[in-house]
C-alpha positions as CSV (number, residue, x, y, z in Angstrom):
1,M,73.1,-39.2,-33.0
2,I,70.2,-38.1,-30.8
3,T,70.2,-39.7,-27.3
4,P,66.7,-40.6,-26.2
5,T,65.4,-39.0,-23.0
6,L,64.9,-41.5,-20.2
7,D,61.9,-41.5,-17.9
8,S,62.5,-41.4,-14.2
9,R,62.5,-45.1,-13.6
10,K,64.9,-45.9,-16.4
11,H,67.2,-43.1,-15.2
12,T,67.2,-44.3,-11.6
13,V,67.8,-47.9,-12.7
14,L,70.7,-46.9,-15.0
15,E,72.3,-44.9,-12.2
16,A,72.1,-47.9,-9.8
17,I,73.6,-50.2,-12.4
18,V,76.5,-47.9,-13.2
19,D,77.1,-47.3,-9.4
20,C,77.0,-51.1,-8.8
21,Y,79.3,-51.8,-11.7
22,N,81.8,-49.1,-10.7
23,R,82.0,-50.6,-7.2
24,T,82.4,-54.2,-8.2
25,A,83.6,-54.3,-11.8
26,E,81.3,-57.3,-12.3
27,P,78.2,-57.8,-14.3
28,V,75.1,-56.5,-12.6
29,S,72.0,-58.7,-12.1
30,S,68.5,-57.5,-11.4
31,Q,68.6,-59.6,-8.2
32,K,71.7,-57.6,-7.0
33,I,70.0,-54.3,-7.7
34,V,66.9,-55.4,-5.8
35,R,69.0,-56.6,-2.9
36,D,71.4,-53.6,-2.7
37,Y,69.2,-50.6,-3.7
38,D,65.9,-49.7,-2.2
39,M,63.9,-48.8,-5.3
40,G,60.7,-50.6,-4.5
41,L,60.8,-52.5,-7.8
42,S,60.5,-56.3,-8.3
43,A,63.3,-58.2,-10.0
44,A,60.9,-58.8,-13.0
45,T,60.2,-55.0,-13.3
46,L,63.9,-54.4,-13.1
47,R,64.7,-57.0,-15.8
48,N,62.1,-55.4,-18.1
49,T,63.6,-51.9,-17.5
50,M,67.1,-53.3,-18.1
51,A,65.9,-54.8,-21.4
52,D,64.5,-51.4,-22.4
53,L,67.8,-49.8,-21.5
54,E,69.6,-52.4,-23.7
55,E,67.2,-51.7,-26.6
56,L,68.0,-48.0,-26.2
57,G,71.7,-48.7,-26.3
58,Y,72.5,-47.9,-22.7
59,L,73.4,-51.4,-21.7
60,T,74.8,-54.6,-23.2
61,S,74.0,-58.0,-21.8
62,K,76.5,-60.8,-21.4
63,V,74.5,-64.1,-21.4
64,I,76.4,-67.2,-20.5
65,A,74.7,-70.4,-21.4
66,S,75.3,-73.5,-19.3
67,T,74.6,-77.1,-20.2
68,S,74.4,-80.1,-18.0
69,T,75.1,-83.7,-18.8
70,A,73.5,-86.8,-17.3
């Protein structure tokens, strides 16, 4: 399998996510990366980059749906 080459932004974001996960062993949110790493990216840009990394197979996402009752 050929691994796609990552551009600079994707590579930097992936490194931050791996670093954060290795330190906390918890899922990593875009908000956490914005708060803890000085990348100069907005949370929305980070989410888009994370989605790209997921499409490329570098990340998986664990979405937990919640419901509320009245």
